[in-house]
FIPATOR-883173 format. One line per 8 residues: number of its first residue (from 0); for each residue z, x, y of C-alpha. Coordinates in steps of 0.05 Angstrom, whole numbers, plus 5000, padded with zeros to 4 digits. Each point is the difference from the previous one (the first is absolute). Layout:
N
NUM) Z X Y  ...
//
This chain:
111
0) 5588 5028 5434  5010 5047 4952  5002 5074 5018  4980 5054 4954  5042 5054 4994  4954 5044 4949  4972 5044 4981  5042 4980 4939
8) 4956 5050 4955  5003 5069 4999  4950 5042 5032  4979 5024 4933  4985 4926 4972  4973 4980 5062  4945 5055 4996  4990 4993 4927
16) 4978 4932 5006  4954 5014 5059  4964 5045 4951  4999 4945 4951  4975 4947 5044  4952 5039 5046  4949 4991 4943  5007 4951 4947
24) 4935 4968 4983  5025 4957 4946  5038 4960 5053  4946 5002 5045  4957 4965 4944  5051 4957 4982  5005 4974 5076  4934 4999 5010
32) 4995 4948 4931  5059 4956 5028  4959 4993 5069  4939 4988 4959  5029 4939 4963  5044 4976 5055  4948 4957 5025  5001 4927 4964
40) 4927 4993 4987  4993 5070 4967  5063 4985 4964  4968 4932 4969  4935 5035 4985  5037 5055 4960  5036 4940 4966  4932 4959 4985
48) 4967 5067 4969  5071 5009 4951  4991 4927 4976  4930 4990 4998  4969 5072 4995  4927 5008 5034  4984 4950 5063  4948 4992 5045
56) 5007 5005 5075  4973 4925 5008  5056 4982 4949  5049 5029 5037  4979 4964 5062  5005 4932 4972  5067 5011 4979  5032 5032 5056
64) 4958 4963 5048  4989 5062 5040  4929 5023 5023  4961 5046 4955  4992 5057 5045  5079 5000 5012  5005 4998 4926  4955 5062 4993
72) 5039 5037 5056  5064 4989 4953  4968 5019 4940  4971 5061 5040  5071 5021 5011  5018 4993 4931  4941 5037 4974  5013 5064 5046
80) 5069 5002 4981  4970 4992 4924  5042 4935 4986  4936 4961 4974  4929 5025 4973  4941 4968 5002  4945 4978 4946  4936 4976 5030
88) 4962 4947 4954  4930 4978 5016  5021 4983 5073  5071 4985 4998  5046 5054 5007  5067 4989 4964  5068 5027 5019  5050 5018 4945
96) 5069 5042 5004  5000 5076 4982  5055 5033 4964  5037 5018 5066  5064 5029 4978  5038 4956 5058  4971 4934 4984  5058 4980 4963
104) 5048 5004 5056  4956 4948 5035  5016 4946 4941  5066 5015 4988  5042 4937 4980  4934 4963 5001  4999 4998 4928
//
């Protein structure tokens, strides 16, 4: 077992970091985004929308083999975080990606 002999940083450095990280909305947003896309179905939905463009819930249901209510719940979370948007045409709602600045991170290395 390794024991900590610290602190190894000076009190001033520790205080500076405490102040820096006490309120850091960019990191909170990044953590929320990574939590959002850590779900395999949501990540697959995003990738489908990236490759195909607008897609409706019933098509996603058939593609992923998941119930329409489950797909809708995932889409609601994605929409709440402003990662997807909707476009209603008659009775059908189509989902597509927004220009969310963090979306590129989700697919880095897949292209």
